[in-house]
N, C-alpha and C positions, 0 to 999 in steps of 0.2 A: 504493500500500500504506500510505501514511502515514495515510490516513483511518481504517483499521482500528486501527492502532497507537495512535491518539489516543483511541479509544473505550474504554469500560470493558473491563477484562480478563475476558473470558468464561472460564468453566469449562465445557468441552464434553465430553460423553461420545459417542464414536463406536463404535457396535455393528456390527461387521463381521467375518465369518468369513475373508475373504480376506486373507492376510498381505501380498500385494502392494498391495491397496487400503488397508490399514492404514498401510503404509510411505508411500505417496503422500500420503494425508491428513495423516499426521504431519509430513512434510516441508513441505507447504503451510502448515499451521497454525503450525508453528515459524517459517516465513518471515514470517507475518502477526502473530506475537507473541501467539498464542492458546494458553492452557493446554488440552491435549487429553489425555483419558484414553481408553484403549482397552478394549473388551470383545470377546471372540471369539465369543460366543453370546448369545442372548436371555436365557438363565438367568444368565450372568455379568453381563450388563448390568443385569438386574433386581436382582441382589445388590449391584452397585456403587451403584445408586440408593438402596438402603437404608443404605449405609455413608457416602455423601458427598453433599453438595449440588452440583448442577449447574445451570447457567443454561439450557443447551440440550442436547437429546439428538438425535443424528442416527443413525438406524438403517437398515441395509440391510434390505430386505424379504425377499429369498430367502436363507434360511440352512438348513443341515441341522438336523434335529430341530424347532426352533421358529422361526417367522418373525418379522419385525418387527411384523406385525399381532398375533401372539401376545404379544409384549412389551407393545405398547400396551394390549391387553386386560387383561393382568396388572396393569398400572399402574392402569387405570381401575377394576378390581374389587377392588383390595387396600385394605382399610381402613387408614388411617394412612399410606398411600403419599404421599410428597411430591408436591405439585402446583405448586410454584413455578417449574417449568421449562417450556420450550417444546419440543415434540417434532416432528421432521421425518422423513419417509421419504426414503430415498436409494435410487434404483433405476435400472436401465437400461431398464425397461419404460416406454416413452414414450407408450403408448396413452392417449387421453383418458379411456376408460372406467376404466382402472386409476388414473389420477390422481384421478378423481371418487370411486372406491372408497376410496382412501387418505384423502382429505379427509373423506369421509362417516364413516369409522371414527374420526376424531378427530385425525389429523395436521394440523398447522398449514399444512403445505406439503410440496412434494416437490422434492428436489434431484436433478437428472438426472445420471446417469453417462454418459460419463466426466466427472469434475470437472476443471476447470482453475483456475489461480490467479485469473484475473479473475472467473470465475463465483463462486468461493468468497468472494472479497473483496466482491463485490456482495451476496451473500447475507448476510455478516456485517454489512455496512453497513446492511442493512435491518432488523436486529434491534433 
C-alpha cells in the first residue's frame, strides 16, 4: 500500500447507487490514502463534476434511472464540461463484449467487481 500513498493525492469521484458498494470503496480508498467523493446517481455525479475538479471518475454502469454510459455521454456532449479527468467503468459484467462496448463508448478502462484492496491498489498505481 505504500506505493499508492507515495503517489500524488488523487481526487476521485465514485458514482455508485449501492450504499454497500459505496461503504466498501470508501473504506478501501481511506486505507490507501485517497480522497474519495461519492455520488449516488449519474445526475448527482454529473452535478459534482460541474462543482469540483476530479482526477479520476469511477462509475458503476447499472444504476436506476440513468446508467454510467448515460453519465459518460452527458460529459462528452456538455459544452464546457471539464475534460481533465480520466473516467473508468466499474461493473460486475465481465463479458468481453461488454468490456469492448464500454471502451468503445469512451471509458479508459473497466474495473471489475467485486473490488478488493490489491486490485484497487494496482489500479491506482497504474494511473
